[in-house]
BADRENRO-844498 format. One record per residue (C-alpha): x, y negated, z negated; residue number from 1. Coordinates in Angstrom, 3 decimals. Layout:
BEGIN
          x          y          z   seq
          X          Y          Z   NUM
...
***
This chain:
BEGIN
          x          y          z   seq
    230.078   -120.177    -67.475     1
    230.140   -123.403    -69.409     2
    228.069   -126.094    -68.504     3
    229.694   -128.974    -66.395     4
    230.910   -131.762    -68.753     5
    229.710   -135.349    -68.291     6
    233.152   -136.096    -66.596     7
    232.894   -133.269    -64.269     8
    229.216   -134.335    -63.209     9
    230.848   -137.740    -62.510    10
    233.386   -136.153    -60.209    11
    230.578   -134.095    -58.441    12
    229.884   -135.695    -54.862    13
    226.206   -135.066    -55.507    14
    226.391   -138.069    -58.218    15
    228.158   -140.672    -56.058    16
    225.101   -142.659    -55.217    17
    224.471   -143.549    -58.817    18
    226.915   -142.388    -61.366    19
    225.948   -144.977    -63.828    20
    223.722   -143.345    -66.282    21
    226.401   -140.824    -66.651    22
    228.950   -143.483    -67.355    23
    226.405   -144.544    -70.096    24
    226.251   -141.062    -71.501    25
    229.953   -140.770    -71.423    26
    230.528   -144.022    -73.473    27
    228.688   -142.372    -76.402    28
    232.218   -140.876    -77.060    29
    234.849   -143.372    -76.082    30
    237.572   -140.576    -75.874    31
    236.748   -137.116    -74.794    32
    239.006   -134.144    -74.127    33
    238.430   -132.070    -70.908    34
    239.296   -128.171    -70.890    35
    242.261   -128.969    -68.717    36
    243.798   -131.346    -71.108    37
    242.860   -134.451    -69.651    38
    241.754   -137.396    -72.122    39
    238.768   -139.327    -70.624    40
    238.410   -142.979    -71.730    41
    235.172   -144.803    -71.090    42
    234.670   -147.849    -73.317    43
    235.952   -151.343    -72.490    44
    238.187   -152.171    -75.583    45
    239.840   -148.584    -75.419    46
    240.235   -148.905    -71.625    47
    241.919   -152.258    -71.812    48
    244.153   -151.200    -74.821    49
    245.552   -148.260    -72.645    50
    246.273   -150.669    -69.583    51
    248.200   -152.687    -71.678    52
    249.986   -149.706    -73.920    53
    253.700   -149.177    -72.925    54
    253.204   -145.537    -74.057    55
    251.094   -144.996    -70.924    56
    253.134   -144.161    -67.885    57
    252.100   -144.379    -64.164    58
    255.201   -142.494    -62.963    59
    254.006   -139.451    -61.200    60
    257.438   -137.529    -62.049    61
    256.061   -137.977    -66.036    62
    252.672   -136.610    -65.258    63
    252.229   -133.080    -66.916    64
    251.311   -131.634    -63.531    65
    254.179   -132.910    -61.620    66
    256.453   -130.638    -59.567    67
    259.096   -131.313    -57.082    68
    257.817   -132.070    -53.517    69
    258.510   -129.343    -51.151    70
    258.398   -129.143    -47.131    71
    258.685   -132.814    -46.530    72
    260.617   -136.088    -46.997    73
    259.647   -137.331    -50.591    74
    257.801   -140.557    -50.366    75
    259.252   -143.691    -51.301    76
    258.195   -144.826    -54.793    77
    256.226   -147.945    -54.779    78
    256.235   -150.202    -57.925    79
    252.462   -148.862    -58.395    80
    254.064   -145.618    -59.507    81
    257.015   -146.904    -61.671    82
    257.257   -147.994    -65.335    83
    259.308   -150.994    -66.622    84
    262.110   -152.132    -65.867    85
    261.991   -150.955    -62.322    86
    258.340   -151.833    -62.056    87
    258.932   -155.357    -63.051    88
    261.657   -156.012    -60.679    89
    260.127   -154.731    -57.741    90
    256.679   -156.362    -58.506    91
    258.317   -159.577    -58.942    92
    259.965   -159.226    -55.635    93
    256.999   -158.552    -53.895    94
    254.908   -161.164    -55.580    95
    257.666   -163.955    -54.592    96
    256.735   -163.516    -51.106    97
    252.964   -162.345    -51.244    98
    251.161   -165.031    -53.100    99
    250.317   -166.638    -56.227   100
    251.738   -167.893    -58.331   101
    255.120   -168.316    -56.557   102
    253.679   -168.722    -52.736   103
    250.104   -169.906    -53.675   104
    249.290   -171.171    -50.120   105
    249.846   -168.054    -48.269   106
    246.559   -166.192    -49.136   107
    244.448   -169.446    -49.309   108
    245.677   -170.596    -45.844   109
    243.988   -167.482    -44.398   110
    240.544   -168.630    -44.957   111
    240.046   -170.195    -41.424   112
    241.608   -167.482    -39.684   113
    239.507   -164.747    -41.841   114
    236.613   -166.707    -40.844   115
    237.460   -166.554    -37.456   116
    237.911   -162.886    -37.680   117
    234.660   -162.138    -39.537   118
    232.405   -164.202    -37.087   119
    234.226   -162.523    -34.218   120
    233.157   -159.048    -35.522   121
    229.706   -160.221    -36.196   122
    229.559   -161.727    -32.645   123
    230.154   -158.067    -31.589   124
    226.767   -157.223    -33.094   125
    224.854   -159.163    -30.393   126
    222.668   -156.911    -27.961   127
    221.217   -154.746    -30.577   128
    219.312   -155.010    -33.845   129
    221.266   -152.072    -35.755   130
    224.690   -151.925    -36.986   131
    226.873   -149.572    -39.128   132
    228.472   -152.158    -41.587   133
    231.246   -149.860    -42.538   134
    232.532   -149.057    -38.951   135
    231.885   -152.252    -37.372   136
    232.751   -154.873    -40.003   137
    233.722   -153.916    -43.529   138
    236.621   -151.519    -42.223   139
    238.082   -153.552    -39.344   140
    238.142   -156.901    -41.304   141
    240.514   -155.682    -44.140   142
    242.655   -153.826    -41.652   143
    243.037   -156.615    -39.363   144
    243.985   -158.868    -42.639   145
    246.576   -156.769    -44.195   146
    248.280   -155.997    -40.982   147
    248.286   -159.602    -40.195   148
    249.929   -160.394    -43.663   149
    252.608   -157.535    -43.325   150
    253.402   -158.533    -39.600   151
    252.071   -155.388    -37.868   152
    251.009   -155.987    -34.248   153
    247.251   -155.925    -33.684   154
    247.516   -153.122    -31.408   155
    249.031   -150.805    -33.757   156
    246.203   -151.109    -36.392   157
    244.421   -148.031    -35.149   158
    247.337   -146.080    -36.629   159
    246.380   -146.848    -40.015   160
    242.940   -145.520    -40.025   161
    244.120   -141.595    -40.189   162
    246.868   -142.588    -42.693   163
    244.493   -144.296    -45.093   164
    241.902   -141.665    -44.941   165
    244.526   -139.170    -45.647   166
    245.890   -141.190    -48.735   167
    242.300   -141.434    -49.931   168
    241.970   -137.849    -49.967   169
    245.061   -137.426    -52.219   170
    243.348   -139.736    -54.790   171
    240.319   -137.505    -55.046   172
    240.646   -135.512    -58.356   173
    238.396   -132.895    -56.487   174
    240.914   -132.334    -53.735   175
    243.488   -129.645    -54.781   176
    245.896   -129.782    -57.730   177
    247.778   -132.721    -58.750   178
    250.949   -131.198    -57.083   179
    249.250   -130.364    -53.845   180
    247.702   -134.005    -53.704   181
    251.050   -135.422    -54.248   182
    252.772   -133.427    -51.468   183
    250.252   -134.548    -48.909   184
    250.689   -138.011    -50.148   185
    254.467   -137.683    -49.517   186
    253.929   -136.399    -46.198   187
    251.623   -139.492    -44.974   188
    253.961   -141.886    -46.742   189
    257.177   -140.448    -44.849   190
    255.145   -140.751    -41.538   191
    253.921   -144.479    -42.501   192
    257.645   -145.154    -43.718   193
    259.019   -143.959    -40.347   194
    256.774   -146.556    -38.448   195
    257.571   -149.333    -40.913   196
    261.203   -148.698    -40.535   197
    261.118   -149.295    -36.764   198
    259.054   -152.475    -37.533   199
    261.296   -153.692    -40.324   200
    264.224   -153.356    -38.048   201
    262.456   -155.786    -35.512   202
    261.555   -158.277    -38.326   203
    265.197   -158.372    -39.648   204
    266.388   -159.329    -36.213   205
    263.751   -161.872    -35.826   206
    262.024   -162.797    -38.954   207
    258.574   -164.368    -38.867   208
    256.122   -165.847    -41.306   209
    255.062   -162.711    -42.523   210
    255.449   -160.565    -45.741   211
    257.892   -157.937    -44.400   212
    260.173   -160.601    -42.890   213
    260.112   -162.356    -46.303   214
    260.976   -159.325    -48.239   215
    263.738   -158.643    -45.907   216
    265.192   -162.062    -45.912   217
    263.938   -164.287    -48.956   218
    266.177   -163.463    -52.053   219
    264.046   -165.317    -54.528   220
    265.005   -165.121    -58.344   221
    264.717   -161.602    -58.246   222
    267.323   -160.963    -55.145   223
    266.438   -159.279    -51.930   224
    264.570   -156.179    -51.759   225
    266.296   -153.067    -50.480   226
    265.124   -151.744    -47.163   227
    263.726   -148.551    -48.844   228
    261.894   -150.669    -51.496   229
    260.596   -152.708    -48.660   230
    259.317   -149.626    -46.794   231
    257.654   -148.361    -49.974   232
    256.033   -151.835    -50.551   233
    254.773   -151.968    -47.045   234
    253.214   -148.524    -47.238   235
    251.514   -149.525    -50.506   236
    249.940   -152.508    -49.173   237
    248.899   -151.134    -45.814   238
    247.147   -148.080    -47.130   239
    245.930   -149.162    -50.708   240
    245.591   -152.813    -49.832   241
    242.821   -152.365    -47.245   242
    240.754   -149.326    -48.479   243
    239.571   -150.921    -51.751   244
    238.418   -153.820    -49.884   245
    236.447   -151.821    -47.371   246
    234.276   -150.579    -50.402   247
    234.141   -154.071    -51.941   248
    232.556   -155.410    -48.708   249
    230.312   -152.358    -48.298   250
    229.157   -152.152    -51.619   251
    228.608   -155.962    -51.776   252
    226.166   -155.889    -48.487   253
    224.383   -152.880    -50.249   254
    223.982   -154.865    -53.539   255
    222.592   -157.973    -51.896   256
    220.368   -156.096    -49.752   257
    218.887   -154.482    -52.849   258
    218.701   -157.850    -54.545   259
    217.176   -160.212    -51.799   260
    216.771   -162.999    -54.154   261
    220.545   -163.342    -54.472   262
    220.978   -163.037    -50.851   263
    218.656   -165.876    -50.401   264
    220.327   -167.949    -52.964   265
    223.634   -167.234    -51.186   266
    222.366   -168.691    -48.011   267
    221.446   -171.885    -49.655   268
    224.050   -172.068    -52.479   269
    227.471   -171.425    -50.618   270
    229.348   -172.004    -53.975   271
    227.680   -169.076    -55.615   272
    230.080   -166.828    -53.692   273
    232.783   -167.057    -56.129   274
    230.865   -165.830    -59.232   275
    228.848   -163.501    -56.926   276
    232.011   -161.552    -55.832   277
    233.298   -161.323    -59.530   278
    229.963   -160.000    -60.635   279
    229.953   -157.684    -57.723   280
    233.552   -156.366    -58.822   281
    231.918   -155.692    -62.192   282
    228.734   -154.154    -61.136   283
    229.923   -151.954    -58.377   284
    233.684   -151.632    -58.539   285
    235.363   -150.189    -55.433   286
    237.919   -148.394    -57.794   287
    235.828   -146.583    -60.348   288
    238.666   -144.758    -62.346   289
    242.381   -144.276    -62.421   290
    243.664   -140.781    -63.028   291
    247.644   -141.160    -62.288   292
    248.558   -142.147    -65.677   293
    249.802   -139.958    -68.636   294
    250.986   -140.571    -72.066   295
    254.791   -140.707    -73.247   296
    253.948   -140.839    -76.972   297
    251.184   -139.830    -79.261   298
    248.464   -142.695    -79.259   299
    245.637   -143.084    -81.819   300
    242.581   -144.435    -80.179   301
    238.996   -144.694    -81.298   302
    239.413   -141.964    -83.932   303
    241.150   -139.504    -81.655   304
    244.964   -138.813    -81.383   305
    245.940   -138.490    -77.787   306
    248.972   -136.373    -77.661   307
    252.362   -137.171    -75.901   308
    252.335   -135.660    -72.343   309
    248.438   -135.944    -71.768   310
    246.943   -136.903    -68.538   311
    244.498   -139.578    -68.664   312
    241.402   -140.649    -66.795   313
    240.548   -144.382    -67.457   314
    236.998   -144.946    -66.409   315
    236.891   -148.619    -65.192   316
    233.423   -148.686    -63.981   317
    232.242   -147.298    -67.365   318
    234.160   -150.003    -69.031   319
    232.573   -152.801    -66.860   320
    229.156   -151.595    -67.999   321
    230.063   -151.486    -71.696   322
    227.369   -153.325    -73.578   323
    229.411   -154.179    -76.204   324
    231.393   -156.340    -73.868   325
    228.683   -157.332    -71.296   326
    225.048   -158.036    -72.425   327
    222.521   -156.326    -70.175   328
    225.309   -154.586    -68.286   329
    223.089   -152.927    -65.833   330
    221.616   -156.032    -64.413   331
    223.417   -157.763    -61.424   332
    223.764   -161.425    -62.577   333
    226.161   -163.727    -60.851   334
    225.419   -166.321    -63.355   335
    227.174   -164.316    -66.055   336
    229.735   -165.893    -68.141   337
    232.821   -164.542    -69.546   338
    233.042   -161.908    -66.735   339
    236.512   -160.419    -67.510   340
    236.126   -156.968    -65.710   341
    238.829   -154.463    -65.344   342
    238.227   -153.570    -61.638   343
    241.460   -154.984    -60.653   344
    243.155   -153.041    -63.490   345
    244.819   -155.216    -66.462   346
    248.273   -155.396    -67.759   347
    251.428   -155.107    -65.745   348
    249.497   -153.088    -62.883   349
    247.016   -155.633    -62.431   350
    246.202   -155.526    -58.626   351
    248.822   -157.277    -56.471   352
    246.387   -157.690    -53.744   353
    243.537   -159.111    -55.993   354
    243.733   -162.753    -54.460   355
    243.519   -161.360    -50.855   356
    240.662   -158.949    -51.701   357
    238.679   -161.750    -53.226   358
    238.968   -164.297    -50.287   359
    238.186   -161.321    -47.819   360
    235.001   -160.456    -49.779   361
    234.220   -164.193    -50.110   362
    234.429   -164.777    -46.299   363
    232.705   -161.434    -45.324   364
    229.727   -161.801    -47.437   365
    229.113   -165.397    -46.977   366
    229.275   -164.735    -43.091   367
    226.975   -161.966    -43.240   368
    224.518   -163.875    -45.403   369
    224.380   -166.744    -42.987   370
    224.423   -165.002    -39.585   371
    222.052   -161.931    -40.286   372
    218.330   -162.731    -39.826   373
    216.050   -160.532    -42.099   374
    218.549   -157.714    -42.671   375
    217.354   -154.540    -44.240   376
    218.670   -151.149    -45.057   377
    217.822   -148.193    -42.949   378
    218.618   -145.512    -45.612   379
    218.922   -146.134    -49.183   380
    220.955   -144.642    -50.685   381
    223.314   -144.480    -47.910   382
    225.759   -141.511    -47.452   383
    228.807   -142.026    -49.777   384
    232.333   -140.838    -49.383   385
    233.043   -137.957    -51.642   386
    235.908   -139.534    -53.613   387
    234.826   -140.595    -56.937   388
    237.893   -142.635    -57.724   389
    237.456   -144.962    -54.650   390
    233.726   -145.277    -54.324   391
    231.892   -146.711    -51.349   392
    229.648   -145.941    -48.529   393
    230.705   -143.811    -45.905   394
    228.128   -145.429    -43.387   395
    225.786   -148.352    -44.055   396
    223.290   -148.684    -41.321   397
    221.180   -151.912    -41.390   398
    218.666   -153.448    -39.117   399
    218.247   -157.193    -38.381   400
    216.010   -159.409    -36.386   401
    218.569   -161.785    -34.859   402
    222.028   -163.271    -35.239   403
    222.333   -166.926    -36.099   404
    225.410   -168.791    -34.676   405
    228.512   -169.163    -36.623   406
    228.654   -172.764    -38.205   407
    231.602   -174.328    -39.736   408
    234.356   -172.833    -41.912   409
    233.252   -170.219    -44.614   410
***
């Protein structure tokens, strides 16, 4: 049996706690071809070039492993899985109602409410000195936030835990074939769409100040979004819009506890939180790679010709630590300048929810830094989820001496 390639070692759950030495080894050859025909791209300039290249497709129907869905209703296609011009139209409609640049106040106006939710979760820690930050904080905060933005009743939030976990499994390259993962994803999206369809009907009759109501009733410059597209956008934001933020917050707490000097600075320098979150996104990105792209034409890159129809693995986390772009890349440095990471992708598929994810992480990490007295890790490294694409701790047990009271707006 041939030895495992570096890429295969990265996919191995045993290497989830620290894949970064493998990424460094992978970058020695910017473009490599796997035995199954996948082209793995790991250096910053090359990853950015492909993220902006119109010869790269995100449409699963154009993926070389695609097969028709069977046995369930096919999932509505979100703009995340479309190419221009359909992608541009749907993304424009969603952006008009969601936030910057057309509705810049929507996300920023959530800060006081998010601080209240975050402090309420921390208040729940009273009475003990140990907590699982994933289960008790970094998961419920983003779920509550995205449900609030979309207009999902708070009592319905628990439904999305199971759906989200299922979708995350379909993103894991280790879980079955591409076609099998797509069929499972279609099934979950159909279930979620059925729920959102009922919700959309209620919002159409009585619109509120939420995203689903806006998508259904505000035509904007791109026209009204169809009901089917409202459902696909809602599914995308509900499932994908919170899972990455769960990992961002958990990775952030873990990183700060490993760098107590930065935790102490954050307590006394509240303005540090903005560059700190950007550096965290570079240093421990919640999305480590994208494996849903393929080429629609031959592409010459770093001395290699990637043929038409080839599946791609774009290694975002490896690009974020490319020493040609980031000096001393393995050092966590919130004072770093020129921090143009690719953790939210780049180009036309730049993350729609990036403004909300940033605000949630800023609020969450600031609140924890101020209120946890002498926090420390119980286990390091913590247990990780097996998924190599959406990387984060499955649990993050910490101990602390006391809780300080909540003070002021975060």
